[in-house]
Residue, then its C-alpha position, 0 to 999 in steps of 0.5 A: m519864484k516870482e512874487n504873487y505867483l502860483t506855481i502850476g502845483e500850487l494852483a491845482k492845489l487852490a482850484n482842487i484841480t489836477i496838474r494834468t488838467l492845468r497842462y491841458y488847458d496850457n496846450i489847448g490854449l484855454l488857461k496859459p500861465t501869465d509866465y515862467k520860471e527858471g526850467g519852463h516851470r509855469l507860474y500863474s497870476l491871481e488873474d490866472y486863478k480867476r479864469l481858472q475859476q470861470i472855467q470851472s464853473l462854466k464846466f459845471l454848467g456843461f459847457s465845452l471847454k470850447s464854448i467856454e474858451d469862446l464866451l470869455v472872449e468877451s465879458y458879457t454872453e446872451q441870458k439865454n446861454l446861460d438859462e440854457a445850461i442852467n436848465f440843463k444842469k437842473r434836469e441832470l441833477v433832478a435825475q441823479k436826485e432820483e436815482i438816489q432816492r430810488t437806491i436809499n428806497q431798494l436798500e430800505h427795502m432789503k433791510r426790511i427783508i431781512t430785519d428778523k434774521t438771524e442769520v441770512d443766506l447770501s444767494l437768497f440776499c443776492f437773488v432778491l437784490y440782483a432783481m432789483i438791480w435788473e429791474e432798475m437798470s433793464l425796465d426803461t427798456y420795456s417802458d411800454i410794460k414798466d407801469t404793469l409789470y407789477n400791478i402792486s403796492d410797494s407794501e404788497r411787494l415787500e410782504l412777497d418778497k419776505i414770504y419768498f425769502e422765507l419760504y426759499t430759506k426753509l428750502k434750503k435748510l430742508v436739502a442741507q438736512e437730507s430731508n425727504p422731498t415727500s415729507n410733510e414738512a417739504q410737502n407743506l413748503i411746495e404748497s406755500i411756494l406754489e399758492n404764492v407763485e399763483r399770487t404773484v402771477s395773477l397780480q402780473d400781466k401773463n402777456i409780458i415777456t422779459p427777461l425775468s421770466e426767459g430762465n436766464f436770470y440769476n438763480p439762487f438755488t444750487n442743482k441739488e435744491i432745484i432737484f429737490l424743488e421739482e420731486a417735491k412739486q411733482y409728488y405734490l401734484q400727484r397727490k392732488g390728482 
């Protein structure tokens, strides 16, 4: 190997880039090796490495490879070109930061829901988590209702989720114990569930229809649990007249 030259593997390792990418840059003429050794193996100079660093820097700002090739033809470029690229990159990073913070908040929310539990029903845990994931992915589609879907504070939302989690955990345990839907325990449970459903509905815009209210949302209950819930509800309503 010629003195002070880098093989493609050495350059790739030094620049933290793949050999495949360097080959592609060579093929499109963006970064051609200064020389070749026997067998056609590429050799890169320190100047080639500097050019690669420039390519990586401009690519980080969002410039296309064609734009980078055009920019590197000259030593200078107009300030506005770089300013626009910097502003675009800043907006992109701020959006990523906000998304990360939302995810952190959601994880903390889930942690608080289960914090006092010795054991956690996995189907209920996934139900609550999926609800938050759905909201994150889908509410942008319903931007006109995003601010009115839940007219509650974060603390109220946490309180509601904890109550539902506790009630539905009790429901699953009653069904597992083969309790009667007409038992006092089941009736007390259904009363608490209905009260909290009414409370939740009162906090929402009743005119809003989303996939959450269309019945195609992830259901944490088995068929047996759904039947138990319905029978307990019907008996409760009959007693109330």
